Structure formats: C-alpha cells, structure tokens
py3Dmol code that shows the C-alpha trace and the ligand (Angstrom):
import py3Dmol

protein = """\
ATOM      1  CA  MET A   1      -8.731 -11.252   9.256  1.00  0.00           C
ATOM      2  CA  ILE A   2      -4.994 -11.696   9.132  1.00  0.00           C
ATOM      3  CA  CYS A   3      -3.267 -13.192  12.337  1.00  0.00           C
ATOM      4  CA  PRO A   4      -0.488 -10.816  13.427  1.00  0.00           C
ATOM      5  CA  TYR A   5       1.461 -13.681  15.120  1.00  0.00           C
ATOM      6  CA  CYS A   6       1.239 -16.644  12.749  1.00  0.00           C
ATOM      7  CA  GLY A   7       0.120 -14.976   9.247  1.00  0.00           C
ATOM      8  CA  ASN A   8      -2.993 -17.103   9.017  1.00  0.00           C
ATOM      9  CA  VAL A   9      -5.888 -15.572   7.140  1.00  0.00           C
ATOM     10  CA  ASP A  10      -9.159 -16.369   8.340  1.00  0.00           C
ATOM     11  CA  ASP A  11     -11.702 -15.652   5.605  1.00  0.00           C
ATOM     12  CA  ARG A  12     -14.782 -15.994   8.073  1.00  0.00           C
ATOM     13  CA  VAL A  13     -14.088 -12.554   9.788  1.00  0.00           C
ATOM     14  CA  PRO A  14     -13.403  -9.854   7.377  1.00  0.00           C
ATOM     15  CA  VAL A  15     -10.800  -7.104   7.939  1.00  0.00           C
ATOM     16  CA  PRO A  16     -12.647  -3.939   8.683  1.00  0.00           C
ATOM     17  CA  GLU A  17     -12.548  -1.315   5.931  1.00  0.00           C
ATOM     18  CA  LEU A  18     -11.560   1.304   8.351  1.00  0.00           C
ATOM     19  CA  ALA A  19     -11.734   0.732  12.086  1.00  0.00           C
ATOM     20  CA  LYS A  20     -12.897   3.639  14.042  1.00  0.00           C
ATOM     21  CA  THR A  21     -12.650   2.203  17.443  1.00  0.00           C
ATOM     22  CA  ARG A  22     -10.933  -1.040  18.844  1.00  0.00           C
ATOM     23  CA  VAL A  23     -12.566  -3.943  17.674  1.00  0.00           C
ATOM     24  CA  HIS A  24     -11.906  -7.687  19.037  1.00  0.00           C
ATOM     25  CA  LEU A  25     -12.110  -9.621  15.685  1.00  0.00           C
ATOM     26  CA  GLY A  26     -11.594 -13.128  17.544  1.00  0.00           C
ATOM     27  CA  ALA A  27      -9.154 -15.789  18.153  1.00  0.00           C
ATOM     28  CA  CYS A  28      -6.700 -16.895  15.531  1.00  0.00           C
ATOM     29  CA  SER A  29      -8.277 -20.353  14.101  1.00  0.00           C
ATOM     30  CA  LYS A  30      -4.585 -21.517  13.915  1.00  0.00           C
ATOM     31  CA  CYS A  31      -2.684 -20.346  16.927  1.00  0.00           C
ATOM     32  CA  GLY A  32      -5.324 -19.239  19.225  1.00  0.00           C
ATOM     33  CA  LYS A  33      -4.218 -15.605  20.003  1.00  0.00           C
ATOM     34  CA  GLU A  34      -6.650 -13.003  20.064  1.00  0.00           C
ATOM     35  CA  VAL A  35      -6.584 -10.554  17.126  1.00  0.00           C
ATOM     36  CA  TRP A  36      -7.667  -6.793  17.305  1.00  0.00           C
ATOM     37  CA  ALA A  37      -8.400  -4.063  14.948  1.00  0.00           C
ATOM     38  CA  ILE A  38      -6.775  -0.978  16.399  1.00  0.00           C
ATOM     39  CA  PRO A  39      -7.100   2.379  14.524  1.00  0.00           C
ATOM     40  CA  THR A  40      -4.395   4.967  14.165  1.00  0.00           C
ATOM     41  CA  GLN A  41      -3.083   6.394  17.598  1.00  0.00           C
ATOM     42  CA  LYS A  42      -2.977  10.038  17.874  1.00  0.00           C
ATOM     43  CA  ARG A  43       0.443  11.384  17.923  1.00  0.00           C
ATOM     44  CA  SER A  44       1.476  13.483  21.076  1.00  0.00           C
ATOM     45  CA  GLU A  45       1.757  17.181  20.678  1.00  0.00           C
ATOM     46  CA  LYS A  46       5.439  17.791  20.428  1.00  0.00           C
ATOM     47  CA  SER A  47       7.669  20.598  18.359  1.00  0.00           C
ATOM     48  CA  GLN A  48       7.971  19.393  14.627  1.00  0.00           C
ATOM     49  CA  LEU A  49      11.478  19.304  15.073  1.00  0.00           C
ATOM     50  CA  ALA A  50      11.500  17.062  17.841  1.00  0.00           C
ATOM     51  CA  THR A  51       9.077  14.787  15.897  1.00  0.00           C
ATOM     52  CA  VAL A  52      11.174  14.800  12.824  1.00  0.00           C
ATOM     53  CA  GLU A  53      14.517  13.693  14.854  1.00  0.00           C
ATOM     54  CA  GLU A  54      12.581  11.069  16.782  1.00  0.00           C
ATOM     55  CA  GLY A  55      11.133   9.892  13.424  1.00  0.00           C
ATOM     56  CA  GLU A  56      14.882   9.788  12.086  1.00  0.00           C
ATOM     57  CA  ARG A  57      16.149   8.023  14.989  1.00  0.00           C
ATOM     58  CA  ARG A  58      13.193   5.726  15.066  1.00  0.00           C
ATOM     59  CA  GLU A  59      13.791   4.891  11.401  1.00  0.00           C
ATOM     60  CA  GLU A  60      17.118   3.547  11.982  1.00  0.00           C
ATOM     61  CA  ILE A  61      16.214   1.475  14.873  1.00  0.00           C
ATOM     62  CA  LEU A  62      13.423  -0.176  12.653  1.00  0.00           C
ATOM     63  CA  VAL A  63      15.796  -0.900   9.764  1.00  0.00           C
ATOM     64  CA  LYS A  64      18.727  -2.039  12.156  1.00  0.00           C
ATOM     65  CA  THR A  65      16.192  -4.344  13.923  1.00  0.00           C
ATOM     66  CA  TYR A  66      14.939  -5.733  10.431  1.00  0.00           C
ATOM     67  CA  LEU A  67      18.436  -6.353   9.073  1.00  0.00           C
ATOM     68  CA  GLU A  68      19.395  -8.413  12.228  1.00  0.00           C
ATOM     69  CA  HIS A  69      16.706 -10.756  11.676  1.00  0.00           C
ATOM     70  CA  GLU A  70      16.521 -10.910   7.969  1.00  0.00           C
ATOM     71  CA  GLY A  71      20.063 -10.435   6.891  1.00  0.00           C
ATOM     72  CA  GLY A  72      22.112  -7.597   5.735  1.00  0.00           C
ATOM     73  CA  VAL A  73      25.195  -6.103   7.370  1.00  0.00           C
ATOM     74  CA  LYS A  74      24.643  -2.368   6.401  1.00  0.00           C
ATOM     75  CA  SER A  75      22.174  -0.277   4.760  1.00  0.00           C
ATOM     76  CA  LYS A  76      22.513   2.963   3.163  1.00  0.00           C
ATOM     77  CA  LYS A  77      19.667   5.709   2.213  1.00  0.00           C
ATOM     78  CA  ARG A  78      18.765   6.701  -1.388  1.00  0.00           C
ATOM     79  CA  ARG A  79      17.779  10.206  -1.573  1.00  0.00           C
ATOM     80  CA  SER A  80      14.888  10.305  -3.996  1.00  0.00           C
ATOM     81  CA  ALA A  81      11.460  10.615  -2.432  1.00  0.00           C
ATOM     82  CA  ASP A  82       9.663   8.702  -4.760  1.00  0.00           C
ATOM     83  CA  ASP A  83      12.045   6.043  -4.742  1.00  0.00           C
ATOM     84  CA  ILE A  84      12.581   2.955  -2.648  1.00  0.00           C
ATOM     85  CA  ASP A  85      14.496   4.144   0.406  1.00  0.00           C
ATOM     86  CA  ARG A  86      17.341   2.046   1.141  1.00  0.00           C
ATOM     87  CA  GLU A  87      20.216  -0.056  -0.364  1.00  0.00           C
ATOM     88  CA  VAL A  88      21.206  -3.286   1.830  1.00  0.00           C
ATOM     89  CA  PHE A  89      24.729  -4.751   1.560  1.00  0.00           C
ATOM     90  CA  ASP A  90      26.269  -8.019   2.671  1.00  0.00           C
ATOM     91  CA  GLN A  91      29.495  -8.381   4.734  1.00  0.00           C
ATOM     92  CA  ASP A  92      31.479  -8.227   1.626  1.00  0.00           C
ATOM     93  CA  GLY A  93      29.816  -4.891   0.296  1.00  0.00           C
ATOM     94  CA  ASN A  94      27.663  -6.412  -2.149  1.00  0.00           C
ATOM     95  CA  LEU A  95      24.262  -4.978  -2.723  1.00  0.00           C
ATOM     96  CA  ILE A  96      21.787  -7.558  -1.803  1.00  0.00           C
ATOM     97  CA  TYR A  97      18.227  -6.166  -1.640  1.00  0.00           C
ATOM     98  CA  PHE A  98      16.275  -2.950  -1.577  1.00  0.00           C
ATOM     99  CA  LEU A  99      14.259  -2.111   1.320  1.00  0.00           C
ATOM    100  CA  GLU A 100      11.421   0.352   2.392  1.00  0.00           C
ATOM    101  CA  VAL A 101      10.542   0.448   5.998  1.00  0.00           C
ATOM    102  CA  LYS A 102       7.161   2.139   6.973  1.00  0.00           C
ATOM    103  CA  GLU A 103       5.891   2.481  10.430  1.00  0.00           C
ATOM    104  CA  ARG A 104       2.124   2.394  11.313  1.00  0.00           C
ATOM    105  CA  SER A 105       0.469   3.432  14.252  1.00  0.00           C
ATOM    106  CA  ASN A 106      -2.432   0.949  13.972  1.00  0.00           C
ATOM    107  CA  SER A 107      -2.763  -2.587  14.187  1.00  0.00           C
ATOM    108  CA  LEU A 108      -2.467  -5.055  11.242  1.00  0.00           C
ATOM    109  CA  ASN A 109      -5.964  -5.343  10.815  1.00  0.00           C
ATOM    110  CA  ALA A 110      -7.252  -1.724  11.244  1.00  0.00           C
ATOM    111  CA  TYR A 111      -7.922  -1.413   7.747  1.00  0.00           C
ATOM    112  CA  ASP A 112      -8.040  -3.778   4.734  1.00  0.00           C
ATOM    113  CA  LYS A 113      -5.782  -2.137   2.413  1.00  0.00           C
ATOM    114  CA  THR A 114      -2.545  -0.416   3.546  1.00  0.00           C
ATOM    115  CA  LYS A 115      -1.338   2.443   1.061  1.00  0.00           C
ATOM    116  CA  PHE A 116       1.860   4.307   0.184  1.00  0.00           C
ATOM    117  CA  PRO A 117       2.734   6.303  -2.867  1.00  0.00           C
ATOM    118  CA  PHE A 118       2.291   4.510  -6.428  1.00  0.00           C
ATOM    119  CA  ALA A 119       5.541   6.049  -7.636  1.00  0.00           C
ATOM    120  CA  LYS A 120       7.332   3.646  -5.313  1.00  0.00           C
ATOM    121  CA  ILE A 121       6.060   0.741  -6.966  1.00  0.00           C
ATOM    122  CA  GLU A 122       7.069   2.008 -10.433  1.00  0.00           C
ATOM    123  CA  SER A 123      10.673   2.899  -9.029  1.00  0.00           C
ATOM    124  CA  GLY A 124      10.752  -0.251  -7.253  1.00  0.00           C
ATOM    125  CA  LYS A 125       9.952  -2.393 -10.538  1.00  0.00           C
ATOM    126  CA  LYS A 126      12.610  -0.402 -12.487  1.00  0.00           C
ATOM    127  CA  LEU A 127      15.153  -1.736  -9.786  1.00  0.00           C
ATOM    128  CA  ILE A 128      14.103  -5.192 -10.140  1.00  0.00           C
ATOM    129  CA  GLU A 129      14.437  -4.844 -13.951  1.00  0.00           C
ATOM    130  CA  GLU A 130      18.040  -3.191 -13.730  1.00  0.00           C
ATOM    131  CA  THR A 131      19.441  -5.298 -10.851  1.00  0.00           C
ATOM    132  CA  GLY A 132      17.752  -8.385 -10.685  1.00  0.00           C
ATOM    133  CA  LEU A 133      17.657  -8.056  -7.062  1.00  0.00           C
ATOM    134  CA  PRO A 134      14.507  -8.172  -4.664  1.00  0.00           C
ATOM    135  CA  VAL A 135      12.777  -5.471  -3.407  1.00  0.00           C
ATOM    136  CA  TYR A 136      10.958  -5.227   0.055  1.00  0.00           C
ATOM    137  CA  ILE A 137       8.227  -3.219   1.477  1.00  0.00           C
ATOM    138  CA  VAL A 138       8.373  -3.705   5.257  1.00  0.00           C
ATOM    139  CA  LEU A 139       5.296  -2.386   7.317  1.00  0.00           C
ATOM    140  CA  LYS A 140       6.086  -2.099  10.909  1.00  0.00           C
ATOM    141  CA  PHE A 141       2.563  -2.448  12.608  1.00  0.00           C
ATOM    142  CA  ILE A 142       1.818  -2.156  16.546  1.00  0.00           C
ATOM    143  CA  ASP A 143       1.182  -5.669  16.729  1.00  0.00           C
ATOM    144  CA  CYS A 144       3.475  -7.121  13.925  1.00  0.00           C
ATOM    145  CA  TRP A 145       6.042  -6.741  11.168  1.00  0.00           C
ATOM    146  CA  ALA A 146       4.790  -7.534   7.495  1.00  0.00           C
ATOM    147  CA  LEU A 147       6.322  -7.601   4.549  1.00  0.00           C
ATOM    148  CA  HIS A 148       5.293  -7.200   0.879  1.00  0.00           C
ATOM    149  CA  ARG A 149       7.931  -8.659  -2.141  1.00  0.00           C
ATOM    150  CA  LEU A 150       7.619  -6.349  -5.048  1.00  0.00           C
ATOM    151  CA  VAL A 151       6.435  -8.284  -8.056  1.00  0.00           C
ATOM    152  CA  LEU A 152       7.510  -7.260 -11.368  1.00  0.00           C
ATOM    153  CA  GLU A 153       4.303  -8.722 -13.084  1.00  0.00           C
ATOM    154  CA  LEU A 154       1.953  -7.852 -10.610  1.00  0.00           C
ATOM    155  CA  ASP A 155      -0.722  -5.103 -11.710  1.00  0.00           C
ATOM    156  CA  TYR A 156      -0.853  -2.996  -8.483  1.00  0.00           C
ATOM    157  CA  GLU A 157      -4.253  -1.409  -7.394  1.00  0.00           C
ATOM    158  CA  LYS A 158      -4.183   2.259  -7.626  1.00  0.00           C
ATOM    159  CA  GLY A 159      -6.370   4.193  -5.060  1.00  0.00           C
ATOM    160  CA  LYS A 160      -8.845   6.696  -6.228  1.00  0.00           C
ATOM    161  CA  GLU A 161      -8.125   9.503  -3.694  1.00  0.00           C
ATOM    162  CA  PRO A 162      -4.778  11.112  -3.773  1.00  0.00           C
ATOM    163  CA  PHE A 163      -3.069  11.485  -0.194  1.00  0.00           C
ATOM    164  CA  ALA A 164       0.069  13.504   1.255  1.00  0.00           C
ATOM    165  CA  PRO A 165       2.675  10.945   1.973  1.00  0.00           C
ATOM    166  CA  ARG A 166       4.820  11.666   5.093  1.00  0.00           C
ATOM    167  CA  TYR A 167       8.495  11.896   3.959  1.00  0.00           C
ATOM    168  CA  ARG A 168      11.722  12.698   5.592  1.00  0.00           C
ATOM    169  CA  PRO A 169      12.613  16.444   5.632  1.00  0.00           C
ATOM    170  CA  TRP A 170      14.649  16.733   2.849  1.00  0.00           C
ATOM    171  CA  GLN A 171      12.295  14.696   0.723  1.00  0.00           C
ATOM    172  CA  ARG A 172       9.203  16.506   1.451  1.00  0.00           C
ATOM    173  CA  SER A 173       7.080  17.111  -1.245  1.00  0.00           C
ATOM    174  CA  LYS A 174       3.940  19.384  -1.579  1.00  0.00           C
ATOM    175  CA  THR A 175       2.357  17.153  -4.285  1.00  0.00           C
ATOM    176  CA  ARG A 176      -0.437  14.855  -3.357  1.00  0.00           C
ATOM    177  CA  GLN A 177       0.235  11.548  -4.723  1.00  0.00           C
ATOM    178  CA  VAL A 178      -1.778   8.364  -6.164  1.00  0.00           C
ATOM    179  CA  PRO A 179      -1.561   5.519  -3.739  1.00  0.00           C
ATOM    180  CA  VAL A 180      -1.024   2.085  -4.047  1.00  0.00           C
ATOM    181  CA  MET A 181      -3.527  -0.260  -2.529  1.00  0.00           C
ATOM    182  CA  ILE A 182      -2.082  -3.518  -1.048  1.00  0.00           C
ATOM    183  CA  PRO A 183      -4.594  -5.750   0.704  1.00  0.00           C
ATOM    184  CA  VAL A 184      -3.189  -6.587   4.390  1.00  0.00           C
ATOM    185  CA  GLU A 185      -4.509 -10.206   4.083  1.00  0.00           C
ATOM    186  CA  SER A 186      -1.491 -10.663   1.279  1.00  0.00           C
ATOM    187  CA  LEU A 187       1.413  -9.449   3.387  1.00  0.00           C
ATOM    188  CA  GLU A 188       3.733 -11.979   4.711  1.00  0.00           C
ATOM    189  CA  ILE A 189       3.863 -11.625   8.504  1.00  0.00           C
ATOM    190  CA  LEU A 190       7.527 -11.948  10.048  1.00  0.00           C
ATOM    191  CA  ALA A 191       8.155 -14.373  12.792  1.00  0.00           C
ATOM    192  CA  TRP A 192       9.709 -12.132  15.058  1.00  0.00           C
ATOM    193  CA  HIS A 193       7.910  -9.335  16.936  1.00  0.00           C
ATOM    194  CA  ASP A 194      10.488  -7.056  18.420  1.00  0.00           C
ATOM    195  CA  LEU A 195       9.257  -3.618  19.416  1.00  0.00           C
ATOM    196  CA  CYS A 196       5.671  -4.688  19.087  1.00  0.00           C
ATOM    197  CA  GLU A 197       3.097  -3.950  21.755  1.00  0.00           C
ATOM    198  CA  GLU A 198       1.137  -6.705  23.585  1.00  0.00           C
ATOM    199  CA  VAL A 199      -2.282  -5.668  22.185  1.00  0.00           C
ATOM    200  CA  SER A 200      -5.536  -6.677  24.144  1.00  0.00           C
TER     201      SER A 200
END
"""
ligand_1 = """\
1
ZN
Zn -2.488 -16.887 14.562
"""
view = py3Dmol.view(width=600, height=400)
view.addModel(protein, "pdb")
view.setStyle({"model": 0}, {"cartoon": {"style": "trace"}})
view.addModel(ligand_1, "xyz")
view.setStyle({"model": 1}, {"stick": {}})
view.zoomTo()
view.show()
C-alpha cells in the first residue's frame, strides 16, 4: 500500500486490485496514520447539465488549489480532448509546465493501477519533445493529491480493456479508448491535503 499522508510504500500490504468495499489496510509504518481502500462513491442523482456545470467549477477549484501550492500564476485550457488539458504560466506570462488534473471519487489505495486515456501520454511526450517543459498528471483522490511526472523514456503500460473517458462537454468523444495503467504506488504524494476528506 501507499500512504496517502506521507507517500511511504509498504510492500507487506498489497494495494487491492480493485476494492469492492471499504477495507482497512492498516497503519502506515512511517507516519502511523491509518490507511483505507475506499471504492468509487456513487454520484448523486442530478440533471446532466447541473453535473457538467458542477464539474467545470470543481475543476477550476482543483486547478487553482494546485497552482497555489505548486507554483504558477495562471492557467489556460487547451482544447483537444486527447491532449494534456492545460498550460500554466508564471507571473511574467512565460509558459512553465503542462498540467492535467483528474478527480477520483475513491481513495488512493482503492485499486493498484490508475488509468486515463493513453492518447494523453502520447501527446504529453510530444509536448516535452517540442518544448522541453514538464508535463504533470495530477490525481485528486478523496484522501490525497498525487502526481505523475511524465517521463519521455518510459514505456507506459497499455490496458487491455478499452474504456470511455469522461471529457468536458465540448470534448466529448464517443470513441472508447485504450487506457494507460499507472501503478498508484509509483505516484508522488503531495504534502498538502486541501479538499481531502478525513477517511476512517
Ligand atoms: Zn504515512
């Protein structure tokens, strides 16, 4: 398991492949906090539009929170669905990194590999080649924020089952996509926990 508070990986306790119910995995061997596997929470029944608007606002809040902690003055959306979502600029308007923020309604240890469209890995690698700037994929779980820095030389694992990613309305695509599979134990856990829940 990987601790959502300090990032310590404890090899003695495996991350469930896919937790179906809440599982108490135990206390972190480094910081002592209790670690839970909590599966995806059901979304409440709301109109599609309300959900979309809420999602938009939510994403803005998440991005703003990330920038406040990790640097960057403003961000701009990029429009292609298969691309990395945002460009982030410093106070002088210089582009400093690319960012994709995804929110998950499960805890960090709910499954052993997290997935998103493989196309984003390919376009992210292209951005690194073209600009030399870093590309960050940030995953906001219910109990922590986690980061993957895209690595140009890394041969990413492709999932076998295609899936239908949830895009913003103007990016909605009907095509099912091959996902990339990123082990949650390889993620970098961010030190701050804004907007996270007390899990127990
Ligand atoms: Zn810990």
